Structure formats: structure tokens, C-alpha cells
KOLRORO-351673 format. One record per residue (C-alpha): residue number from 1; residue in three letters; x, y, z. Coordinates in steps of 0.5 Angstrom, whole numbers. Example, Ala and Ser with C-alpha at 12.3 -4.5 7.8 and 13.67 -1.06 7.14 Angstrom:
<pts>
    n  res     xx     yy     zz
    1  ALA     25     -9     16
    2  SER     27     -2     14
</pts>
This chain:
<pts>
    n  res     xx     yy     zz
    1  UNK     74     11     58
    2  UNK     73     18     55
    3  UNK     68     23     59
    4  UNK     66     27     53
    5  UNK     64     20     49
    6  UNK     60     18     55
    7  UNK     52     18     56
    8  UNK     48     15     61
    9  UNK     40     14     62
   10  UNK     39     14     70
   11  UNK     32     12     73
   12  UNK     30     12     80
   13  UNK     23     10     82
   14  UNK     20     11     89
   15  UNK     13     13     88
   16  UNK      8      8     85
   17  UNK      1     11     83
   18  UNK     -2      4     84
   19  UNK     -4      3     91
   20  UNK     -3     -4     91
   21  UNK      4     -3     90
   22  UNK      9     -1     96
   23  UNK     13      5     96
   24  UNK     20      5     96
   25  UNK     25      9    100
   26  UNK     32      9     97
   27  UNK     31      8     89
   28  UNK     31     15     88
   29  UNK     37     16     93
   30  UNK     41     11     89
   31  UNK     39     14     82
   32  UNK     42     21     85
   33  UNK     48     18     87
   34  UNK     50     15     81
   35  UNK     48     21     77
   36  UNK     53     25     82
   37  UNK     58     19     81
   38  UNK     58     20     73
   39  UNK     58     28     74
   40  UNK     64     29     79
   41  UNK     68     22     79
   42  UNK     67     20     71
   43  UNK     67     28     69
   44  UNK     61     26     64
   45  UNK     58     32     62
   46  UNK     51     34     65
   47  UNK     48     34     58
   48  UNK     50     27     56
   49  UNK     45     25     62
   50  UNK     38     23     62
   51  UNK     35     23     69
   52  UNK     28     21     70
   53  UNK     25     20     77
   54  UNK     18     18     80
   55  UNK     12     21     76
   56  UNK     17     22     70
   57  UNK     19     14     70
   58  UNK     12     12     67
   59  UNK     12      6     62
   60  UNK     12     11     56
   61  UNK     17     16     60
   62  UNK     22     10     60
   63  UNK     21      8     53
   64  UNK     21     15     51
   65  UNK     28     16     55
   66  UNK     31     10     51
   67  UNK     29     14     44
   68  UNK     32     20     47
   69  UNK     39     16     49
   70  UNK     39     14     42
   71  UNK     38     22     40
   72  UNK     43     25     44
   73  UNK     48     20     42
   74  UNK     47     21     35
   75  UNK     54     25     34
   76  UNK     58     20     38
   77  UNK     63     15     35
   78  UNK     62      8     39
   79  UNK     60     12     45
   80  UNK     60      9     52
   81  UNK     53      8     55
   82  UNK     51      7     62
   83  UNK     44      5     64
   84  UNK     42      5     71
   85  UNK     35      3     74
   86  UNK     33      3     81
   87  UNK     26      1     83
   88  UNK     21     -5     83
   89  UNK     22    -11     79
   90  UNK     17    -17     78
   91  UNK     16    -24     74
   92  UNK     10    -25     71
   93  UNK      7    -31     67
   94  UNK      9    -31     59
   95  UNK      3    -29     55
   96  UNK      0    -34     51
   97  UNK      2    -30     44
   98  UNK      9    -31     46
   99  UNK      9    -39     45
  100  UNK     14    -39     40
  101  UNK     19    -35     45
  102  UNK     23    -40     48
  103  UNK     24    -39     55
  104  UNK     27    -44     61
  105  UNK     21    -43     65
  106  UNK     13    -40     64
  107  UNK     15    -33     67
  108  UNK     19    -27     64
  109  UNK     22    -22     68
  110  UNK     20    -14     68
  111  UNK     22     -7     70
  112  UNK     16     -4     74
  113  UNK     14      3     71
  114  UNK     11      8     76
  115  UNK      4      7     73
  116  UNK      4      0     73
  117  UNK     -3     -3     74
  118  UNK     -6      4     73
  119  UNK    -12      3     68
  120  UNK    -11      5     61
  121  UNK    -15     12     59
  122  UNK    -19      7     54
  123  UNK    -21      3     59
  124  UNK    -18     -3     55
  125  UNK    -14     -6     61
  126  UNK     -8     -3     65
  127  UNK     -1     -1     64
  128  UNK      4     -7     64
  129  UNK     11     -8     66
  130  UNK     16     -7     61
  131  UNK     19    -14     60
  132  UNK     26    -16     59
  133  UNK     25    -18     52
  134  UNK     23    -11     50
  135  UNK     29     -8     54
  136  UNK     33    -13     50
  137  UNK     30    -11     44
  138  UNK     31     -3     45
  139  UNK     39     -5     47
  140  UNK     40     -9     41
  141  UNK     37     -3     37
  142  UNK     42      2     41
  143  UNK     48     -3     40
  144  UNK     47     -3     32
  145  UNK     47      4     32
  146  UNK     52      6     37
  147  UNK     56      0     38
  148  UNK     56     -5     44
  149  UNK     60     -1     49
  150  UNK     53     -1     53
  151  UNK     53     -3     61
  152  UNK     46     -4     64
  153  UNK     45     -4     71
  154  UNK     39     -6     75
  155  UNK     38     -5     82
  156  UNK     31     -9     83
  157  UNK     29    -16     83
  158  UNK     24    -20     79
  159  UNK     23    -26     84
  160  UNK     17    -28     89
  161  UNK     23    -32     93
  162  UNK     23    -32    100
  163  UNK     25    -25    104
  164  UNK     32    -27    107
  165  UNK     34    -20    109
  166  UNK     30    -19    116
  167  UNK     25    -14    118
  168  UNK     29     -8    117
  169  UNK     31     -9    110
  170  UNK     26     -7    104
  171  UNK     26    -12     98
  172  UNK     25     -8     91
  173  UNK     20    -13     88
  174  UNK     12    -13     86
  175  UNK      9    -20     88
  176  UNK      3    -19     84
  177  UNK      4    -15     78
  178  UNK     -1    -15     72
  179  UNK      0    -20     67
  180  UNK      3    -18     60
  181  UNK     -2    -18     54
  182  UNK      3    -19     49
  183  UNK      1    -13     46
  184  UNK      3     -7     50
  185  UNK     10     -6     46
  186  UNK     10     -4     38
  187  UNK     14     -9     34
  188  UNK     21     -8     33
  189  UNK     24     -9     27
  190  UNK     31    -12     27
  191  UNK     35    -11     21
  192  UNK     40    -16     18
  193  UNK     46    -12     21
  194  UNK     43    -13     28
  195  UNK     48    -19     30
  196  UNK     54    -16     28
  197  UNK     60    -18     33
  198  UNK     67    -16     34
  199  UNK     72    -20     30
  200  UNK     74    -23     37
  201  UNK     68    -27     38
  202  UNK     69    -31     31
  203  UNK     72    -37     30
  204  UNK     74    -41     23
  205  UNK     69    -46     24
  206  UNK     63    -42     26
  207  UNK     61    -35     26
  208  UNK     55    -31     29
  209  UNK     49    -31     25
  210  UNK     45    -25     22
  211  UNK     39    -24     26
  212  UNK     37    -24     33
  213  UNK     35    -30     37
  214  UNK     34    -28     45
  215  UNK     37    -24     50
  216  UNK     43    -22     46
  217  UNK     49    -22     50
  218  UNK     53    -18     45
  219  UNK     49    -12     46
  220  UNK     51    -10     53
  221  UNK     54    -13     59
  222  UNK     49    -13     65
  223  UNK     50    -12     72
  224  UNK     44    -14     76
  225  UNK     43    -13     84
  226  UNK     41    -21     85
  227  UNK     39    -27     81
  228  UNK     32    -29     79
  229  UNK     30    -33     85
  230  UNK     32    -27     90
  231  UNK     31    -20     93
  232  UNK     35    -14     92
  233  UNK     34    -10     98
  234  UNK     35     -3    101
  235  UNK     36     -1    108
  236  UNK     37      6    111
  237  UNK     36     10    105
  238  UNK     40      6    100
  239  UNK     40      0     96
  240  UNK     45     -5     98
  241  UNK     48     -7     91
  242  UNK     48      1     89
  243  UNK     52      2     95
  244  UNK     57     -3     94
  245  UNK     58     -2     87
  246  UNK     59      5     88
  247  UNK     64      4     94
  248  UNK     68     -1     89
  249  UNK     68      4     83
  250  UNK     71      9     88
  251  UNK     77      4     90
  252  UNK     79      1     84
  253  UNK     82      3     77
  254  UNK     77      3     72
  255  UNK     82      2     66
  256  UNK     85     -4     69
  257  UNK     79     -7     72
  258  UNK     74    -12     68
  259  UNK     67    -13     69
  260  UNK     69    -20     72
  261  UNK     74    -18     77
  262  UNK     69    -12     79
  263  UNK     65    -18     81
  264  UNK     71    -21     85
  265  UNK     72    -15     89
  266  UNK     64    -13     90
  267  UNK     63    -14     98
  268  UNK     55    -17     99
  269  UNK     52    -20    104
  270  UNK     51    -28    103
  271  UNK     43    -27    102
  272  UNK     44    -22     96
  273  UNK     48    -24     90
  274  UNK     49    -19     84
  275  UNK     50    -23     78
  276  UNK     54    -21     71
  277  UNK     52    -23     64
  278  UNK     54    -21     57
  279  UNK     59    -23     52
  280  UNK     64    -18     54
  281  UNK     65    -19     61
  282  UNK     72    -19     60
  283  UNK     73    -12     58
  284  UNK     75     -6     62
  285  UNK     69     -3     66
  286  UNK     66      2     61
  287  UNK     71      1     56
  288  UNK     70     -2     49
  289  UNK     77     -1     47
  290  UNK     81     -3     53
  291  UNK     85     -9     54
  292  UNK     81    -15     56
  293  UNK     82    -20     61
  294  UNK     86    -26     60
  295  UNK     82    -32     61
  296  UNK     88    -37     63
  297  UNK     88    -32     69
  298  UNK     84    -36     74
  299  UNK     82    -31     80
  300  UNK     84    -33     87
  301  UNK     83    -30     94
  302  UNK     87    -30    101
  303  UNK     83    -29    107
  304  UNK     82    -32    114
  305  UNK     77    -38    115
  306  UNK     72    -39    121
  307  UNK     78    -42    125
  308  UNK     82    -35    124
  309  UNK     86    -40    119
  310  UNK     90    -36    113
  311  UNK     87    -39    107
  312  UNK     89    -38     99
  313  UNK     84    -41     95
  314  UNK     84    -41     87
  315  UNK     77    -41     84
  316  UNK     78    -48     80
  317  UNK     79    -55     82
  318  UNK     79    -62     79
  319  UNK     73    -60     74
  320  UNK     78    -55     71
  321  UNK     83    -60     70
  322  UNK     88    -58     76
  323  UNK     92    -63     80
  324  UNK     96    -64     86
  325  UNK    102    -61     86
  326  UNK    101    -57     80
  327  UNK    105    -50     79
  328  UNK    102    -43     78
  329  UNK    105    -36     76
  330  UNK    101    -31     81
  331  UNK     99    -24     78
  332  UNK     96    -18     81
  333  UNK     91    -17     75
  334  UNK     87    -21     70
  335  UNK     89    -17     64
  336  UNK     92    -19     58
  337  UNK    100    -18     58
  338  UNK    101    -14     51
  339  UNK    106     -9     49
  340  UNK    102     -4     52
  341  UNK    101     -7     58
  342  UNK    105    -11     62
  343  UNK    102    -16     67
  344  UNK    108    -19     71
  345  UNK    109    -25     75
  346  UNK    109    -24     83
  347  UNK    111    -31     85
  348  UNK    110    -38     84
  349  UNK    105    -42     88
  350  UNK    103    -49     88
  351  UNK     97    -54     89
  352  UNK     97    -56     96
  353  UNK     89    -59     96
  354  UNK     85    -60     90
  355  UNK     77    -60     91
  356  UNK     72    -60     85
  357  UNK     71    -53     84
  358  UNK     77    -50     88
  359  UNK     84    -51     90
  360  UNK     88    -49     96
  361  UNK     95    -46     94
  362  UNK    102    -45     98
  363  UNK    109    -43     97
  364  UNK    113    -49     94
  365  UNK    120    -51     96
  366  UNK    125    -48     92
  367  UNK    121    -42     90
  368  UNK    122    -35     93
  369  UNK    116    -33     98
  370  UNK    112    -27     97
  371  UNK    106    -23    100
  372  UNK    100    -26     97
  373  UNK     95    -20     95
  374  UNK     88    -21     98
  375  UNK     85    -21     90
  376  UNK     90    -25     85
  377  UNK     90    -29     79
  378  UNK     94    -35     77
  379  UNK     96    -38     71
  380  UNK     98    -45     70
  381  UNK    105    -46     68
  382  UNK    106    -54     70
  383  UNK    106    -59     64
  384  UNK    109    -64     68
  385  UNK    103    -68     70
  386  UNK    101    -69     63
  387  UNK    107    -68     58
  388  UNK    105    -68     51
  389  UNK    109    -73     46
  390  UNK    113    -69     41
  391  UNK    118    -71     36
  392  UNK    123    -68     32
  393  UNK    128    -71     27
  394  UNK    133    -66     30
  395  UNK    133    -68     37
  396  UNK    138    -63     40
  397  UNK    135    -57     37
  398  UNK    128    -59     41
  399  UNK    132    -60     47
  400  UNK    135    -53     46
  401  UNK    128    -51     46
  402  UNK    126    -55     52
  403  UNK    132    -57     57
  404  UNK    131    -63     60
  405  UNK    132    -60     67
  406  UNK    127    -55     66
  407  UNK    123    -55     72
  408  UNK    117    -53     68
  409  UNK    114    -53     61
  410  UNK    116    -60     60
  411  UNK    115    -65     54
  412  UNK    116    -72     53
  413  UNK    121    -72     47
  414  UNK    119    -79     43
  415  UNK    124    -82     38
  416  UNK    119    -84     33
  417  UNK    114    -80     29
  418  UNK    109    -86     30
  419  UNK    109    -85     38
  420  UNK    108    -77     38
  421  UNK    102    -73     38
  422  UNK    105    -67     35
  423  UNK    111    -67     30
  424  UNK    116    -61     29
  425  UNK    119    -61     22
  426  UNK    125    -56     21
  427  UNK    125    -53     14
  428  UNK    131    -48     13
  429  UNK    130    -43     18
  430  UNK    122    -45     19
  431  UNK    119    -49     24
  432  UNK    112    -53     22
  433  UNK    107    -56     26
  434  UNK    104    -63     24
  435  UNK     99    -66     28
  436  UNK     98    -74     29
  437  UNK     91    -75     30
  438  UNK     87    -80     26
  439  UNK     81    -77     27
  440  UNK     83    -70     25
  441  UNK     87    -72     19
  442  UNK     81    -75     16
  443  UNK     78    -68     15
  444  UNK     84    -63     16
  445  UNK     91    -62     13
  446  UNK     96    -66     17
  447  UNK    100    -60     18
  448  UNK     98    -53     21
  449  UNK     98    -48     16
  450  UNK    102    -43     20
  451  UNK    110    -44     21
  452  UNK    115    -40     26
  453  UNK    122    -38     26
  454  UNK    126    -44     29
  455  UNK    130    -38     32
  456  UNK    124    -36     37
  457  UNK    124    -42     42
  458  UNK    119    -38     46
  459  UNK    114    -38     41
  460  UNK    115    -45     40
  461  UNK    114    -46     47
  462  UNK    107    -42     47
  463  UNK    104    -46     41
  464  UNK    106    -53     44
  465  UNK    103    -50     51
  466  UNK     96    -48     47
  467  UNK     96    -54     43
  468  UNK     97    -58     50
  469  UNK     91    -54     53
  470  UNK     87    -55     47
  471  UNK     88    -62     47
  472  UNK     87    -63     54
  473  UNK     81    -60     55
  474  UNK     78    -63     48
  475  UNK     79    -71     51
  476  UNK     79    -71     58
  477  UNK     72    -73     61
  478  UNK     69    -71     68
  479  UNK     67    -74     74
  480  UNK     60    -76     73
  481  UNK     56    -78     67
  482  UNK     50    -73     68
  483  UNK     46    -78     64
  484  UNK     40    -74     65
  485  UNK     42    -68     61
  486  UNK     42    -68     54
  487  UNK     44    -63     48
  488  UNK     40    -62     42
  489  UNK     43    -58     36
  490  UNK     38    -56     31
  491  UNK     37    -51     25
  492  UNK     33    -45     26
  493  UNK     27    -42     22
  494  UNK     25    -35     22
  495  UNK     18    -33     25
  496  UNK     15    -28     22
  497  UNK     11    -23     27
  498  UNK      4    -23     26
  499  UNK      2    -17     22
  500  UNK     -5    -16     22
  501  UNK     -5    -11     28
  502  UNK     -7    -16     33
  503  UNK      0    -18     36
  504  UNK      6    -15     37
  505  UNK     10    -21     37
  506  UNK     18    -19     35
  507  UNK     22    -23     31
  508  UNK     24    -29     33
  509  UNK     27    -36     31
  510  UNK     25    -43     33
  511  UNK     28    -50     32
  512  UNK     26    -54     26
  513  UNK     28    -61     23
  514  UNK     31    -67     26
  515  UNK     37    -66     32
  516  UNK     43    -65     28
  517  UNK     47    -69     34
  518  UNK     43    -75     34
  519  UNK     49    -79     32
  520  UNK     56    -79     34
  521  UNK     60    -76     30
  522  UNK     54    -72     27
  523  UNK     54    -69     20
  524  UNK     52    -62     18
  525  UNK     52    -59     11
  526  UNK     55    -52     10
  527  UNK     52    -47      5
  528  UNK     56    -42      2
  529  UNK     58    -36      6
  530  UNK     52    -31      3
  531  UNK     47    -36      5
  532  UNK     44    -35     12
  533  UNK     43    -42     16
  534  UNK     43    -41     23
  535  UNK     43    -46     29
  536  UNK     41    -46     36
  537  UNK     42    -51     42
  538  UNK     37    -54     47
  539  UNK     40    -56     53
  540  UNK     35    -61     57
  541  UNK     36    -63     65
  542  UNK     31    -68     67
  543  UNK     35    -69     74
  544  UNK     33    -67     81
  545  UNK     38    -62     82
  546  UNK     40    -55     79
  547  UNK     45    -55     74
  548  UNK     50    -50     71
  549  UNK     52    -51     64
  550  UNK     58    -48     60
  551  UNK     58    -49     52
  552  UNK     64    -49     48
  553  UNK     66    -50     41
  554  UNK     73    -53     40
  555  UNK     76    -51     33
  556  UNK     82    -55     31
  557  UNK     84    -51     25
  558  UNK     86    -45     30
  559  UNK     87    -49     36
  560  UNK     81    -44     39
  561  UNK     76    -46     44
  562  UNK     70    -41     44
  563  UNK     65    -40     49
  564  UNK     58    -40     46
  565  UNK     54    -40     53
  566  UNK     57    -39     60
  567  UNK     53    -39     67
  568  UNK     52    -32     70
  569  UNK     58    -29     74
  570  UNK     56    -28     81
  571  UNK     59    -23     87
  572  UNK     60    -26     94
  573  UNK     59    -32     97
  574  UNK     51    -33     96
  575  UNK     47    -37     91
  576  UNK     48    -36     83
  577  UNK     42    -37     78
  578  UNK     42    -44     75
  579  UNK     41    -43     68
  580  UNK     38    -51     68
  581  UNK     33    -52     74
  582  UNK     31    -59     75
  583  UNK     27    -61     70
  584  UNK     28    -56     65
  585  UNK     30    -54     58
  586  UNK     35    -48     56
  587  UNK     35    -45     49
  588  UNK     42    -43     47
  589  UNK     42    -38     41
  590  UNK     34    -37     40
  591  UNK     28    -35     44
  592  UNK     30    -32     51
  593  UNK     37    -36     51
  594  UNK     42    -31     53
  595  UNK     46    -32     46
  596  UNK     46    -31     39
  597  UNK     45    -36     34
  598  UNK     51    -39     30
  599  UNK     52    -42     24
  600  UNK     58    -47     21
  601  UNK     62    -44     15
  602  UNK     68    -45     11
  603  UNK     74    -40      9
  604  UNK     75    -38      2
  605  UNK     79    -44      1
  606  UNK     78    -50     -3
  607  UNK     77    -55      2
  608  UNK     70    -58      2
  609  UNK     70    -61      9
  610  UNK     72    -59     16
  611  UNK     71    -62     23
  612  UNK     70    -59     30
  613  UNK     67    -60     37
  614  UNK     62    -58     42
  615  UNK     64    -59     49
  616  UNK     59    -58     55
  617  UNK     62    -58     61
  618  UNK     57    -59     67
  619  UNK     57    -57     74
  620  UNK     52    -58     80
  621  UNK     55    -51     83
  622  UNK     57    -45     80
  623  UNK     64    -46     77
  624  UNK     70    -42     73
  625  UNK     70    -45     67
  626  UNK     72    -39     63
  627  UNK     79    -41     64
  628  UNK     78    -46     59
  629  UNK     77    -41     53
  630  UNK     82    -40     48
  631  UNK     79    -34     44
  632  UNK     85    -32     40
  633  UNK     89    -37     36
  634  UNK     96    -38     38
  635  UNK     98    -37     31
  636  UNK     95    -30     30
  637  UNK     97    -28     37
  638  UNK    104    -29     35
  639  UNK    103    -27     28
  640  UNK    106    -33     25
  641  UNK    107    -34     18
  642  UNK    102    -38     14
  643  UNK    105    -42      9
  644  UNK    103    -48      4
  645  UNK    103    -55      7
  646  UNK    100    -61      6
  647  UNK    101    -67      9
  648  UNK     92    -72     38
  649  UNK     93    -73     43
  650  UNK     92    -80     46
  651  UNK     91    -78     53
  652  UNK     89    -83     58
  653  UNK     82    -82     60
  654  UNK     80    -82     67
  655  UNK     75    -87     69
  656  UNK     68    -84     70
  657  UNK     65    -85     76
  658  UNK     58    -88     76
  659  UNK     54    -84     81
  660  UNK     46    -86     82
  661  UNK     45    -79     85
  662  UNK     48    -72     83
  663  UNK     50    -66     88
  664  UNK     53    -60     88
  665  UNK     60    -63     88
  666  UNK     58    -66     81
  667  UNK     61    -64     75
  668  UNK     62    -68     68
  669  UNK     63    -67     60
  670  UNK     58    -68     54
  671  UNK     61    -68     48
  672  UNK     59    -68     40
  673  UNK     63    -68     34
  674  UNK     61    -64     28
  675  UNK     63    -66     21
  676  UNK     62    -60     16
  677  UNK     61    -62      9
  678  UNK     61    -56      4
  679  UNK     54    -56      1
</pts>
């Protein structure tokens, strides 16, 4: 990050004017500590920081400070913006005027300004809190103008849950805030440019839709002190979360630490679990242009258990497809290995025990032993458990790329193209890749539109590895059926705000028409590129347990696996918010659903049909399904040639376990095939 291009808004509130609400002791201390860190450690110029405390942090004062942040960042190009709030938080019932605003419950979260609950000058009600929806609209406006390198840090809580901290800990929560009227904030105009995203978030078959549809995760990364059903505590003059956060900041390299790896290193008590959310959790801290994390690198830890036994554990298990004996390459960082950043392997580990969401690792026989770091990352490198069936007419060349006695990255070389899932064709100095999947071949050219030089065996191995990863996760099934969970896909229609002055309802979307996933496969009509036709997903949980959903779109054209929504990432060993509580629904791409709308699209070619797949991974506990993602096409990553060409993988499906009840160890997959026809 560049200190001269970094700006901040720092808010701290101890004193609340309404006598109904308690005074805090440490929120201002936390804000002052953050201000000091920005100035002394990060070297941010003082004139780049807006500080408001106590009486300055009224409702209007906080809203004005967002406007001030917009003004002082005007000269900057793609600035880094840090927003910190310490004070009370609250939850309250959703206003009646917001019936079309889809939420997973009847409550909204809000920040509590210092004058919350004070009677208005005109006598028409009292000062209200600032709802999460308003904050997110303000962040979207700021993101549109200044870019999406925005970090929002909230050391407050928005819950009426049980106090687990003990008598010496003070929760930062107001349990009886004034209800929202739905008319407190002026209408925010959302332009068509509001939903612009980085190219890295797009895939061939789908793209972000214009407009705004909820807590827009692309605008900022959120670091929250706790979940919505828990408290954020302060003790002995400091907030637990801010203290842990600043302590971690002082002991890490910001350039090589991503938001997700920050959460892996944050030390918190079990009864307060910080949450991280946002589309760009894979970025280095406060750095839009830095090297992102590699989703194939799975976090792991070395620690001693309650019996003082050494444990080496990986944050993935059977739910992520890991099998007993599998080999892993171990790394100290989770950053992508690029020309400017080398992330070498420090050794090989193997899976000695595989549970639903975790794996125990050890030193395998025949490999060098090494010191395992306290925090590390591991990449799957072993295909022997499920080798892909590959055919090439020049068998000797294929065996030179994949030597038969190689201990890793093995394939099953078959003697007939009819038996192969992937066919390699040699033409001159080029290698072409041809899929042998009857379903895909109905809608896609059999030959991939990319080719590699035949004298680049490492690149050929990389493509086949990416292809295997794509097909394995596309076809594998889960342990449980999750029959009481369903997903619906709908086109979205724009809701015009009420312009008669009686309501300040912001712009929004709502589902319309029939469920596009009513049949399998489903057929959708795709308009021309200049016509906006967004879609949104609704997830329903009719079971009695909380469920964590992870929604991906699989594009077989480029072998990309793009996350549309993933559950929050938690720090420590405490509970993480479940996006799907028992008997609830969750909106993805509209309302309060924490994701942007998407829409299907065609490239500028002559094809009039396409195919893609939604895969919804479900678990009864928080799980690391981000390791499934394959955001960038392997062809693009290797800079392959696009050449004219024309023209599956039959994995053995595991028996799905039928369970009468679901529990925290349950996991499963829902699937939907989307056939796209040019309109």
C-alpha cells in the first residue's frame, strides 16, 4: 500500500446522549489506537484521516463524514480507504416500508450514533440508528467513485444474544434501540456503473449485472468483531477485537498477508469470533493491486491439543474431496506463485486421517522431514486416488509428459479414444485438447479453443490438472442429501423507489416469474449483450439445523469455478454465523443477500447455445470450500494460443448416505444444469 494514497475515517463513541443506553469505556481508546497505527506505523498523512469522537459522531455527523471522505479522496486514483467504527451496535425489526427488501430474517443490523434515541427537533420521532443497508449504499457510492480498495472495520455487535464474557467484560450492544421508520435516510441514486467489478470476477458464461442488489460484496471487505448472534466485548479500557487486530497487524507483513490469512492468525477467545466477508478477501491487506491468494492453497495449523499431543491439521476434509494417503505440497504463504512472487514448497505431507471438514497430516515415508510452521498452506498434488483417463495417438509422447513411475500427478493412459475422458491431439508443434463428454458435446465444441506447444510438458500437466479439478468437483456427490434445502433461480425486476416523498426506499430488485430451476436441465434465454437481464438465487432451509451454503458456477468453456456466494470466514475456534438458519431463506444477488446480481451472456461469436452448472455445497458447520474455486482459466494463466478447432469425465459416484437427521458433521451438494439459448 502507498501511504500517500491511503485515507481513513475513524469513529469512536463512548458517550451516548440518551439515558436509556449505557456508556462505554474503551471505544474511544480503540479509535485513538487505530488513528495512531495509521499515522505512526502506516505513515498515513494526518490530513488524510477524518476523526470523529463522541458528540461529533451524531447520526448526521457520521453521514457527513462519509461525504467528507468522498471529498478528501477526490484527487486520488484508486485510493486505499479504511473505515473504522467502535461503539454500540444493535438489531431492530425491518421497517414495513422495506417489504421488498429481501432479508434472511425480520431484523436489520445498525450502527448506533451518539444521539440515537434523542427526540428530533420537530418532535416527529427520535434519532434512529444507521442501518446496514444505508452504510452499504454509502460504501457503494464511494466504491463507484474511488474504486473498491475499501476496508470496513466494525468493533461493535448487533445482537441480543447471551452474554458469555463474564462480569468483567462489557458488550458493545444496545438491546432496545428505537425502531427504524424506513424514512430516516435520503434516497441514494444508484447509477448503471455501480456494479462494475474487476475482470477477475467474471467468467465466460456469466457476468455481473448492472445495478445494485444487496450488501454489495464487491465494494469493500468487512472485518467485524463478531457474528450477528454474538457480542463484541471490551475489557480493561480496550476492545478485544481491536486489540487483537492491531497486535496482529504489528507482527505480520501487510504485503504478503491476505484478509483470509489474517483471520487464520487472529487470536481471539472462543466466545467472540470475528468475521470477514467480501469478494476480495483474497487480496493482500489494504492493497488492490497486490498479489492475491491462491484458492488451491488450503490453510493448516500446527498446535498441541488438550492432551499435549502435537497436531498438524488441514482446514479441509471429505467434504472437499480429500482422501486418506493423499499427498500435499506445503507452503509458508497463501499467495499466488507468479513471476514477481515465488511461493516455494517447503516439503511434502500426507493425509493420515480424514474427517468431514478437517484432515490430519504427517510426514510420508520416502520424503524429507521438515519443520512445519505454526500456520501453513497446503496444495493437493496427488492424482493417484482418481486418475483421469487420457488418450493420445502418440503414446510415447504422452508417457514422456507423464512418466509411468512418477510418484505424483499420474494419469490413466487408455488405448482407445472411446475410453478416454480427455483426448490430446498432436498437430505439428501444437497440442490440442478434446473433451469426450456426451452432455457437454451437445452444446460446446468438442475441442477446446486453446492449444499448447508440444514441447511444454509442464504446461500440459497444468491444463490436465485443472481439467481434473474441474470435473472432479463437478461430478462428485455429497455425504448427505439435504432434502430439506432447495434453491430457486429467478429473473430480477427493478423496484422503483416511491418518489412521492413519503418513503425513501432505495433502489432494489425482487424475483419475478417462474423458478428457472424447475426442471433439470434448465433452459434460460440469453439476451444480447447490451440488454440487462439479471438473475438472483434464493436458498431455502426447511431443516432444523443452521446450514452454511457455498454457491459456485462451473463454466466448462474455460474450466473456471467461480464463487457466487460463500459463507463468512471466521477467526479463532468460536461459532460463525450461518447464512441459512433453521427454517429460513437467503437471497443471493438481491435484497440483503450479500452478493451482486449476475446474468448469463455470450461472447462475440456465432454460437447460439451454451451450458454451465451451479453447484451448491452445503455443510452443517463452517467449512473451507474456497479451495474448490478456479477463478482464472488455466488457458489464460498459461497464455495459450487460441486456434480454430471443431469437432467428461465418468467419475464413479459415491453412494449418497441417507440420513433421517442432519447434524454439524453433515455435508452435501445440490446441482443445477443451465442450458443457455441465445434469445
